[in-house]
C-alpha positions, 0 to 999 in steps of 0.5 A: 373484295372485302366480301369475298375475303370474308366469305373465304374466312367463314368457309375456312372456319367451318372446315376447321370445325369439321376436322376431328382427330382419332380417339384413343380407342380408335388408335388402339384398335388400329394398332391391334389390327396392324399387329395382327396383320404383321403376325399373320405375315410373319407366320406365313413367312416362317411356314414358307421358310420351314417348308422350303428347308424341308424340301431342300433337305428331302432333295439332298437326302434323295441325292445322297441316297442315289449316290451312295447306292450307285457307288456301293453297288459298283464296289460290291459287284466287283468283289472277287474279280480276278484278272483273266491270267489268274482266273483259272488258279485257285487262291489256295494253290497260289498261297501254297506256292508262295509258302503262305499257307492254304487259307487266303482271306475271302474276297468279301468280309465284314465285322459287326459294330466296328470302325476301320482297323487294319487288323480287322480289314486284313482278317487278322482279328475276328472279334468285333471291337463294338465301337461302330457309330450307332452300331454301324458295320464295317464292310471289306471288299477285295478284287483285282484290276484287269489288263487291257489284254493279257501281257500288256501291263496296262490296267483297263481302268474298269475297277475302282477303289472306294475313293473312285481311283483306278489302279495304275498297275496290274497284278503280278500274282493272284494274291495281289488284290485291291482292298476297299473298306466301307464304314461309318466314321467322322469327318474333319468337322466331326460329322458322322459320314460314310467313310472309305479306306483302301489299300494300294495294291502295289505298295500295301499302304493304306490312306493316311487319312480315311476319305469321307464319301457322304456326310450325315450317314448315321447308320450303315448295316450289312447282311450277307446272303449265304449259300448253305451256311449254318450260323456258327458252324463250319460249312457242310453240304453242297452249294448251288450258288443261290443264297438261302438266308441272310446272316450277320457278320458274327454269325459266319464266325465258326470256331477256326479261321479256316472254317470262318473263311470258308463260310465267307466264301459262300456269300452270294449277295449283300443286303445294305441299309443306311440311315441318312439324316438332314440338318436340324429343324428339317423335321416337323416333329422333334423326335421322329419314328424309329428307323429300320435300315435293313427293311420294315420292322420285324423283318430284318432287324434283330435284338442281337444287332443293335444297329438294325434298329435306330432310335433317333434323338429328339433333334428335329432332323429329317431322316431317310432309310436306304435299303438295297441288295447286290448279287455278287456276279463273281465266284467267291470260292476260288 
């Protein structure tokens, strides 16, 4: 027993002598390697997070673009629609019968570089206030709801205002029209948004608070495809219902309100462009390239139309342009 205990003690002593600790250099190297691994992991995590944020923002921009395109196409294509019971009467005749005068407002109308204003929306003021957000335009659309069948007094719910509501009554006169106004304003949080204001056909009242349709719309630009219109002049010549050029809203102004309105009645199509913007930190570069909402550079943009070229600030935000054209299926000169 004594010999075994002595041998075990001897073995333990030898084992203790063979145990060595880390030197200071070894500890520093280990800490450096561990720190490097952590930095690499953090960089990979940050990169993955940024990539996910960019993907999410891109998907959101695409969804907003599709929604805006579908809504605006539906609204614009309604322009000039008249219920069957009034479709054969010219608006001028109806106005004269009512003692208003033979100069009804056109079914489609626009103002460059403007936000909503009732006088502008009703055509009572032909001068741009130059207060559009980032030079954005204002678009005014007029149309009537239809009846399920003549004399029923029941609207067929196929026509909607810009806030998506169908009217609850039918027009009593050809001059009874729904009015939807599209422009860029700010929502309750101060974010630039595509806005809607509309006039109730029965009461004549506007929305007490304009309705935001889509957030983060920086620019809304409109050009008008016109049929035999010379910029700044009264219309002359024969029309063929085919647009032969695209003009800004201010180019359709022609001296007198009647000549101006006659030019607007020759609008056959509408070209719409928008710049949508994502959240901060979604772009790789701090300042992205210039945006051309109406098409490629040097095609539809003009120095006379400040909003047709959008120079973005250095805010690291992803941006996307949306451009489309809507052909008006209803005659505008009735």
